[in-house]
N, C-alpha and C positions, 0 to 999 in steps of 0.2 A: 609502505609504498609512498613515494613522494608525489605530491599533488602539484600540478602546474597551475600557477596563478594566471588568469587571463586578464591582462590590463586593457582597458578601453579608455579613450579620452573622455574626460568630463566635458560637458558642453561648454563650460567656461574656459576651456583650454583651446587655443588656436595653434596652428602649426608654427607660426612665426613668433607669437607672443603668448607663451603659456603663462597663466596667472593663477594665484591662489595663495593662501596663508599670508594675506596682506601684501603680496608682492606681484609684480609683473616682470617677466623676462623679455627684454627687447633686444633686437639685433644692434650691434655697434655700427656706427656710420663713419667710415674713414674721412668722408668729406665734411663732417660736422666739426666746427671749431670746438664746441662744447665737449663732444665725445673725445676728440683728440687730446684736449687739455686734461680731461678726467682720466683717460688712459695713462697719460704721462704721469699724473699725480699719483695714481694707484701703483704703477710699476716702479716709481722711484721713491716710494715711501720706505723709510728705513726698516720698518717691520717686514714689509714684503721682501726687501733685498736681503734681509737677514736669513730668510728661509728659502728663497728662490733665486736661481741663476739662469736667466734665459740663454738660449744658444747664441744669440746676438745681443751684446750689451750696448744699450743706447741710453742717452740722458736728455734728449732734446725733443722738441715738437716734431721735427722732421722724422726722427726715428719712431716716434709714437704713431705718426700717420702711416709709415711704411709697415709697422707691425700690424696695424689694423687692416691695411690692405692685404697683407699676407694671410691674415685670418679669414678675410672675406673670400680670398681665392680658395683656401682650403675648404671653407663651407660650401662654396659653389661646386667643388669636386666631391663633396660628400665625405671628406676626411675629418671634419670637425664641425662643431656648432658652438658659437660664442655668443654669450648673452650679457647684456648690461642689466644688472639687478636694480630694479627701481621700486620705490614705494607705490603701491597700487593706486592710492588716492592722489598723492601730490605729484607723482612722476619723478621725484627726486632720485638721482642716481646714488646707489648705496654701495655698489661693488661690481664684481664680475664673476661669472661662472661659465665654464666651458667643458664640452665633451671633446676630447682629443683622441687621435689615433683610432678613429672609429673603423671597425672591421665588420661589415655587414655579413661577410662569410662566416666569421667566428662568433658574431653577435656580441662583441665586446667593445668597450671603450674605456678611456682613462679620464677621470674627472679632476678638474682643477678650479680653484676659486680664490678670490681675495675680497676683503671688505675695506672700504675707506675708513680712516681713523674715527671720523665723527659718527659712524654707524655701528661701531663695534659694541659688544655687550648687549645687543638687542635680539640675539637669535637669528640675525639675518643670514649668516652662512648656513645654519642648519635648515632654516625654512627654504632657502633657495636650493639647497642640495636635495631636499625631499621633493621639491617641485620639479627640478630638472631630471631627477631619477625617474619619477613617474612618467614624465613626458618621453623620456628615452625608451622606456619599455613599451609604452602605448603607441608612440608615433614612429619610432625607428625599429621597433621589434627586437631590441637588444635583450640579451639574457644576463650578461655579467658586466658590472661596472667596477673598475678598480680605482683606488685612491691611494696614492703614496705621498708621504710627508717625511721630511727630515727627522731623524731621531732627535728627541728633545723638544719638538714643536708640540707641546702639550695641548695648546688651544685647538689646533687642527685635529689632534687625536680625539678630543672630546666631541668635536663636530661630527667626525666620522662615526663614533660610537652612538651618538644621539640620533643619527640618521640611518641606523641599521647596517652600517658597514662594519663587518666583523674583522677583527685583527687576524691576519693569516701568517704573520712572521716578519722577519727582518731581512731585507735585501742588502747584502754587503756592498758598500761603495757604489751605490746605484744612482747617486745624485752628485752634481757638482757642489763643492764648497762655496760659500757665499762669495760672489764676485770673482770667482776663479774658474778657469777651464782646464787647470792642470792638477787639480786635487779633488778628492771625492769624499763623500760621507755616506753613512748608512741610512737606509730608508725603512720606515714602517709601512708595510703593505696591508691595506684593508680592502675588502670587496663586499659587494652586495649583489645577490641574484634576484632575478625577476620573481622567483618562487619563494623568496624570503618574506617573512612577515613585515608589513609596512608599519613603521613606528607612528605614534601619534605626534603631530607637529606641535611645537611650542606656540602658544598664543602670541599674536603680534602685540607690541607694546600698547598698553591702554585697554586691552581686551581681557576681561575676566570671565 
């Protein structure tokens, strides 16, 4: 018989700024110059563009601001939750993680993330994904989180596996090719349930 895991928020987690594993997740601010420049830098990074193709392609600060405003509207409507991954002590921005296509009826959402070049190789994506997953189960009452990445994106595959997202198969031509809206590529689908065992997070850098 399957046992349902009951997630409750740790006292250190707030609704708007979940924290833990050496990180704090903060809301993006479209009116902030720093946030807009960071969003632009992250979304135009060659490694991001190699594996991701937004529905609307933009390469300037105005596009970054509009993208952030769109995410804020979706968050206000309950369709998504977008977070700036920051170092808990310094507040330095390390990347982004978001819950997209949230369905409260079906208790499901899709997860996406990226990490800035200077923050890679430190377990940031794994720690952020564990934190956001726990928050979504406890705060939003979700049951299933899905994570899809382009076939060949081995780094993202490892993040998914370390975060307890089991591989469920390959979706044929389910994602745009890099920089194109007229060609497609296959996607590896991973998912984690609220009833799955929660993995042990990697220690933040400098912690033994």
